[in-house]
A tleap script that builds the chain and sets N, CA, C and O, in Angstrom:
source leaprc.protein.ff14SB
mol = sequence {
  NMET SER GLN VAL VAL SER LEU ILE ASP GLY
  CYS GLU VAL LEU GLY GLU GLY TRP PHE ASP
  ASP VAL ASP PRO SER THR GLY GLU THR LEU
  ALA GLN VAL THR ARG SER GLY PRO GLU VAL
  VAL ASP ALA ALA VAL ASP ALA ALA ARG SER
  ALA PHE GLU SER GLY PRO TRP ARG ALA MET
  ALA PRO LYS GLU ARG GLY ARG CVAL
}
set mol.1.N position { -24.639 41.315 -12.829 }
set mol.1.CA position { -23.605 40.217 -13.407 }
set mol.1.C position { -24.301 39.084 -13.987 }
set mol.1.O position { -25.157 38.457 -13.363 }
set mol.2.N position { -23.949 38.816 -15.161 }
set mol.2.CA position { -24.673 37.629 -15.917 }
set mol.2.C position { -24.166 36.276 -15.183 }
set mol.2.O position { -23.194 36.175 -14.435 }
set mol.3.N position { -25.023 35.313 -15.565 }
set mol.3.CA position { -24.613 33.946 -14.983 }
set mol.3.C position { -23.381 33.400 -15.740 }
set mol.3.O position { -23.257 33.625 -16.944 }
set mol.4.N position { -22.442 32.664 -15.025 }
set mol.4.CA position { -21.345 32.072 -15.599 }
set mol.4.C position { -21.716 30.609 -16.027 }
set mol.4.O position { -22.063 29.845 -15.127 }
set mol.5.N position { -21.678 30.193 -17.194 }
set mol.5.CA position { -22.021 28.861 -17.680 }
set mol.5.C position { -20.754 28.291 -18.444 }
set mol.5.O position { -20.212 28.964 -19.322 }
set mol.6.N position { -20.330 27.127 -18.115 }
set mol.6.CA position { -19.431 26.435 -18.754 }
set mol.6.C position { -19.961 25.130 -19.306 }
set mol.6.O position { -20.957 24.567 -18.851 }
set mol.7.N position { -19.204 24.670 -20.356 }
set mol.7.CA position { -19.638 23.441 -21.012 }
set mol.7.C position { -18.724 22.252 -20.641 }
set mol.7.O position { -17.546 22.215 -20.997 }
set mol.8.N position { -19.324 21.266 -19.899 }
set mol.8.CA position { -18.330 20.084 -19.639 }
set mol.8.C position { -19.105 18.790 -20.136 }
set mol.8.O position { -20.215 18.448 -19.731 }
set mol.9.N position { -18.394 18.181 -21.008 }
set mol.9.CA position { -18.852 17.061 -21.737 }
set mol.9.C position { -20.199 17.254 -22.421 }
set mol.9.O position { -21.032 16.356 -22.541 }
set mol.10.N position { -20.349 18.584 -22.886 }
set mol.10.CA position { -21.523 18.878 -23.633 }
set mol.10.C position { -22.705 19.301 -22.872 }
set mol.10.O position { -23.788 19.498 -23.424 }
set mol.11.N position { -22.495 19.458 -21.483 }
set mol.11.CA position { -23.608 19.807 -20.539 }
set mol.11.C position { -23.206 21.182 -19.891 }
set mol.11.O position { -22.104 21.410 -19.390 }
set mol.12.N position { -24.154 21.979 -19.965 }
set mol.12.CA position { -24.114 23.394 -19.322 }
set mol.12.C position { -23.885 23.161 -17.621 }
set mol.12.O position { -24.668 22.471 -16.968 }
set mol.13.N position { -22.823 23.770 -17.083 }
set mol.13.CA position { -22.680 23.810 -15.729 }
set mol.13.C position { -22.469 25.211 -15.202 }
set mol.13.O position { -21.602 25.969 -15.638 }
set mol.14.N position { -23.432 25.544 -14.109 }
set mol.14.CA position { -23.311 26.887 -13.748 }
set mol.14.C position { -22.193 27.256 -12.821 }
set mol.14.O position { -22.139 26.627 -11.764 }
set mol.15.N position { -21.318 28.150 -13.045 }
set mol.15.CA position { -20.263 28.499 -12.498 }
set mol.15.C position { -20.576 29.535 -11.129 }
set mol.15.O position { -21.673 30.023 -10.855 }
set mol.16.N position { -19.411 29.701 -10.435 }
set mol.16.CA position { -19.575 30.680 -9.212 }
set mol.16.C position { -18.839 32.054 -9.542 }
set mol.16.O position { -18.396 32.708 -8.598 }
set mol.17.N position { -18.717 32.442 -10.638 }
set mol.17.CA position { -18.121 33.714 -10.954 }
set mol.17.C position { -16.829 33.666 -11.799 }
set mol.17.O position { -16.650 32.662 -12.488 }
set mol.18.N position { -16.047 34.513 -11.808 }
set mol.18.CA position { -14.772 34.632 -12.477 }
set mol.18.C position { -13.546 34.954 -11.613 }
set mol.18.O position { -13.651 35.439 -10.486 }
set mol.19.N position { -12.432 34.674 -12.173 }
set mol.19.CA position { -11.218 35.142 -11.389 }
set mol.19.C position { -10.131 35.350 -12.583 }
set mol.19.O position { -10.201 34.634 -13.582 }
set mol.20.N position { -9.264 36.209 -12.475 }
set mol.20.CA position { -8.250 36.649 -13.376 }
set mol.20.C position { -7.092 35.532 -13.290 }
set mol.20.O position { -6.566 35.211 -12.224 }
set mol.21.N position { -6.773 35.006 -14.486 }
set mol.21.CA position { -5.398 34.206 -14.551 }
set mol.21.C position { -4.301 35.223 -14.869 }
set mol.21.O position { -4.212 35.783 -15.962 }
set mol.22.N position { -3.483 35.419 -13.852 }
set mol.22.CA position { -2.388 36.375 -13.983 }
set mol.22.C position { -1.027 35.898 -14.201 }
set mol.22.O position { -0.591 34.988 -13.496 }
set mol.23.N position { -0.257 36.477 -15.191 }
set mol.23.CA position { 1.039 35.872 -15.262 }
set mol.23.C position { 1.881 36.548 -14.088 }
set mol.23.O position { 1.839 37.764 -13.902 }
set mol.24.N position { 2.623 35.715 -13.335 }
set mol.24.CA position { 3.197 36.152 -12.042 }
set mol.24.C position { 4.406 36.900 -12.465 }
set mol.24.O position { 4.798 37.743 -11.657 }
set mol.25.N position { 5.111 36.760 -13.619 }
set mol.25.CA position { 6.188 37.394 -13.967 }
set mol.25.C position { 5.978 38.955 -14.345 }
set mol.25.O position { 6.828 39.817 -14.123 }
set mol.26.N position { 4.797 39.174 -14.914 }
set mol.26.CA position { 4.513 40.578 -15.510 }
set mol.26.C position { 3.315 41.141 -14.729 }
set mol.26.O position { 3.177 42.364 -14.751 }
set mol.27.N position { 2.465 40.426 -14.068 }
set mol.27.CA position { 1.237 40.850 -13.506 }
set mol.27.C position { 0.083 40.917 -14.464 }
set mol.27.O position { -1.075 41.077 -14.077 }
set mol.28.N position { 0.426 40.791 -15.725 }
set mol.28.CA position { -0.551 40.887 -16.572 }
set mol.28.C position { -1.743 39.830 -16.674 }
set mol.28.O position { -1.486 38.628 -16.746 }
set mol.29.N position { -3.011 40.293 -16.679 }
set mol.29.CA position { -4.090 39.255 -16.900 }
set mol.29.C position { -4.039 38.533 -18.254 }
set mol.29.O position { -4.086 39.155 -19.315 }
set mol.30.N position { -3.947 37.266 -18.181 }
set mol.30.CA position { -3.934 36.459 -19.425 }
set mol.30.C position { -5.393 35.928 -19.852 }
set mol.30.O position { -5.620 35.647 -21.029 }
set mol.31.N position { -6.335 35.807 -18.891 }
set mol.31.CA position { -7.589 35.338 -19.270 }
set mol.31.C position { -8.424 35.486 -17.915 }
set mol.31.O position { -7.897 35.559 -16.805 }
set mol.32.N position { -9.796 35.520 -18.158 }
set mol.32.CA position { -10.686 35.297 -17.054 }
set mol.32.C position { -11.145 33.850 -17.049 }
set mol.32.O position { -11.426 33.296 -18.111 }
set mol.33.N position { -11.229 33.213 -15.860 }
set mol.33.CA position { -11.433 31.854 -15.852 }
set mol.33.C position { -12.721 31.604 -14.898 }
set mol.33.O position { -12.919 32.321 -13.917 }
set mol.34.N position { -13.473 30.672 -15.210 }
set mol.34.CA position { -14.635 30.409 -14.499 }
set mol.34.C position { -14.256 29.712 -12.965 }
set mol.34.O position { -13.551 28.714 -12.813 }
set mol.35.N position { -14.804 30.377 -12.057 }
set mol.35.CA position { -14.577 29.897 -10.558 }
set mol.35.C position { -15.601 28.893 -10.477 }
set mol.35.O position { -16.774 29.087 -10.797 }
set mol.36.N position { -15.047 27.633 -9.967 }
set mol.36.CA position { -15.997 26.514 -9.775 }
set mol.36.C position { -15.399 25.670 -8.579 }
set mol.36.O position { -14.210 25.694 -8.260 }
set mol.37.N position { -16.364 24.935 -7.972 }
set mol.37.CA position { -15.922 23.855 -6.889 }
set mol.37.C position { -15.242 22.733 -7.247 }
set mol.37.O position { -15.090 22.467 -8.439 }
set mol.38.N position { -14.758 21.953 -6.281 }
set mol.38.CA position { -14.094 20.663 -6.602 }
set mol.38.C position { -14.831 19.780 -7.462 }
set mol.38.O position { -14.205 19.130 -8.299 }
set mol.39.N position { -16.091 19.669 -7.367 }
set mol.39.CA position { -16.857 18.551 -8.036 }
set mol.39.C position { -16.998 18.984 -9.553 }
set mol.39.O position { -17.088 18.150 -10.454 }
set mol.40.N position { -17.008 20.207 -9.747 }
set mol.40.CA position { -17.064 20.826 -11.221 }
set mol.40.C position { -15.642 20.473 -11.857 }
set mol.40.O position { -15.519 19.921 -12.950 }
set mol.41.N position { -14.636 20.842 -11.074 }
set mol.41.CA position { -13.402 20.607 -11.684 }
set mol.41.C position { -13.011 19.057 -11.850 }
set mol.41.O position { -12.348 18.679 -12.816 }
set mol.42.N position { -13.460 18.192 -10.857 }
set mol.42.CA position { -13.304 16.845 -11.182 }
set mol.42.C position { -13.970 16.326 -12.284 }
set mol.42.O position { -13.457 15.420 -12.941 }
set mol.43.N position { -15.166 16.846 -12.591 }
set mol.43.CA position { -15.973 16.430 -13.742 }
set mol.43.C position { -15.307 16.918 -15.132 }
set mol.43.O position { -15.328 16.249 -16.165 }
set mol.44.N position { -14.719 18.174 -14.995 }
set mol.44.CA position { -13.939 18.677 -16.095 }
set mol.44.C position { -12.746 17.793 -16.508 }
set mol.44.O position { -12.551 17.482 -17.683 }
set mol.45.N position { -11.940 17.394 -15.464 }
set mol.45.CA position { -10.864 16.701 -15.680 }
set mol.45.C position { -11.205 15.237 -16.061 }
set mol.45.O position { -10.460 14.585 -16.793 }
set mol.46.N position { -12.385 14.729 -15.527 }
set mol.46.CA position { -12.664 13.222 -16.068 }
set mol.46.C position { -13.304 13.384 -17.556 }
set mol.46.O position { -13.151 12.451 -18.344 }
set mol.47.N position { -13.882 14.329 -17.881 }
set mol.47.CA position { -14.403 14.524 -19.349 }
set mol.47.C position { -13.123 14.672 -20.122 }
set mol.47.O position { -12.942 13.906 -21.068 }
set mol.48.N position { -12.191 15.596 -19.814 }
set mol.48.CA position { -11.010 15.671 -20.667 }
set mol.48.C position { -10.236 14.448 -20.933 }
set mol.48.O position { -9.816 14.157 -22.053 }
set mol.49.N position { -10.029 13.628 -19.703 }
set mol.49.CA position { -9.285 12.422 -19.751 }
set mol.49.C position { -9.964 11.427 -20.738 }
set mol.49.O position { -9.356 10.768 -21.581 }
set mol.50.N position { -11.324 11.409 -20.515 }
set mol.50.CA position { -12.037 10.428 -21.425 }
set mol.50.C position { -11.948 10.801 -22.817 }
set mol.50.O position { -11.819 9.931 -23.677 }
set mol.51.N position { -12.014 12.155 -23.133 }
set mol.51.CA position { -12.054 12.506 -24.426 }
set mol.51.C position { -10.534 12.210 -25.069 }
set mol.51.O position { -10.348 11.848 -26.231 }
set mol.52.N position { -9.633 12.408 -24.208 }
set mol.52.CA position { -8.100 12.187 -24.700 }
set mol.52.C position { -8.005 10.666 -25.112 }
set mol.52.O position { -7.570 10.299 -26.204 }
set mol.53.N position { -8.481 9.782 -24.077 }
set mol.53.CA position { -8.220 8.373 -24.245 }
set mol.53.C position { -8.873 7.748 -25.319 }
set mol.53.O position { -8.359 6.794 -25.903 }
set mol.54.N position { -10.152 8.292 -25.675 }
set mol.54.CA position { -11.058 7.588 -26.605 }
set mol.54.C position { -11.163 8.450 -27.908 }
set mol.54.O position { -11.821 8.000 -28.846 }
set mol.55.N position { -10.593 9.576 -28.006 }
set mol.55.CA position { -10.800 10.448 -29.128 }
set mol.55.C position { -9.483 10.416 -29.859 }
set mol.55.O position { -8.479 9.860 -29.415 }
set mol.56.N position { -9.565 11.113 -31.123 }
set mol.56.CA position { -8.498 11.468 -32.048 }
set mol.56.C position { -7.248 12.212 -31.507 }
set mol.56.O position { -6.138 12.070 -32.019 }
set mol.57.N position { -7.479 12.959 -30.517 }
set mol.57.CA position { -6.545 13.815 -29.852 }
set mol.57.C position { -5.110 13.017 -29.583 }
set mol.57.O position { -3.995 13.408 -29.927 }
set mol.58.N position { -5.410 11.911 -28.943 }
set mol.58.CA position { -4.268 11.175 -28.415 }
set mol.58.C position { -3.277 10.590 -29.541 }
set mol.58.O position { -2.078 10.411 -29.324 }
set mol.59.N position { -3.886 10.320 -30.729 }
set mol.59.CA position { -3.021 9.942 -31.746 }
set mol.59.C position { -2.614 10.916 -32.732 }
set mol.59.O position { -1.955 10.651 -33.737 }
set mol.60.N position { -3.112 12.253 -32.338 }
set mol.60.CA position { -2.546 13.195 -33.199 }
set mol.60.C position { -1.213 13.795 -32.943 }
set mol.60.O position { -0.805 13.983 -31.796 }
set mol.61.N position { -0.469 14.123 -34.104 }
set mol.61.CA position { 0.917 14.513 -33.843 }
set mol.61.C position { 0.954 15.894 -33.073 }
set mol.61.O position { 0.019 16.689 -33.173 }
set mol.62.N position { 2.050 16.140 -32.316 }
set mol.62.CA position { 1.949 17.339 -31.581 }
set mol.62.C position { 1.890 18.586 -32.475 }
set mol.62.O position { 1.338 19.591 -32.026 }
set mol.63.N position { 2.440 18.596 -33.760 }
set mol.63.CA position { 2.484 19.719 -34.596 }
set mol.63.C position { 0.916 19.836 -35.011 }
set mol.63.O position { 0.475 20.978 -35.143 }
set mol.64.N position { 0.133 18.848 -35.204 }
set mol.64.CA position { -1.261 18.911 -35.573 }
set mol.64.C position { -1.988 19.480 -34.538 }
set mol.64.O position { -2.870 20.313 -34.748 }
set mol.65.N position { -1.615 19.006 -33.211 }
set mol.65.CA position { -2.471 19.618 -31.933 }
set mol.65.C position { -2.170 21.155 -32.003 }
set mol.65.O position { -3.084 21.975 -31.915 }
set mol.66.N position { -0.985 21.484 -32.149 }
set mol.66.CA position { -0.719 23.049 -32.132 }
set mol.66.C position { -1.325 23.888 -33.223 }
set mol.66.O position { -1.570 25.080 -33.039 }
set mol.67.N position { -1.573 23.258 -34.382 }
set mol.67.CA position { -2.521 23.815 -35.403 }
set mol.67.C position { -3.914 23.976 -34.967 }
set mol.67.O position { -4.552 25.012 -35.153 }
set mol.68.N position { -4.432 22.791 -34.306 }
set mol.68.CA position { -5.885 22.970 -33.802 }
set mol.68.C position { -6.026 24.031 -32.762 }
set mol.68.O position { -7.130 24.275 -32.276 }
savepdb mol mol.pdb
quit
């Protein structure tokens, strides 16, 4: 199995494998998601919050966000 690497705030972070994100109403697998510990999840949330608060995404209209 290959290494699982995610990008958080431009930095590569080694993950702990994959898990399936499953639609509970159909049982269909929607995506495979990186399995990570709480520290990695916290870093990802912090990076996303910072990007939203200081970047163009916050001022972008919902229709524009949808297009992106």
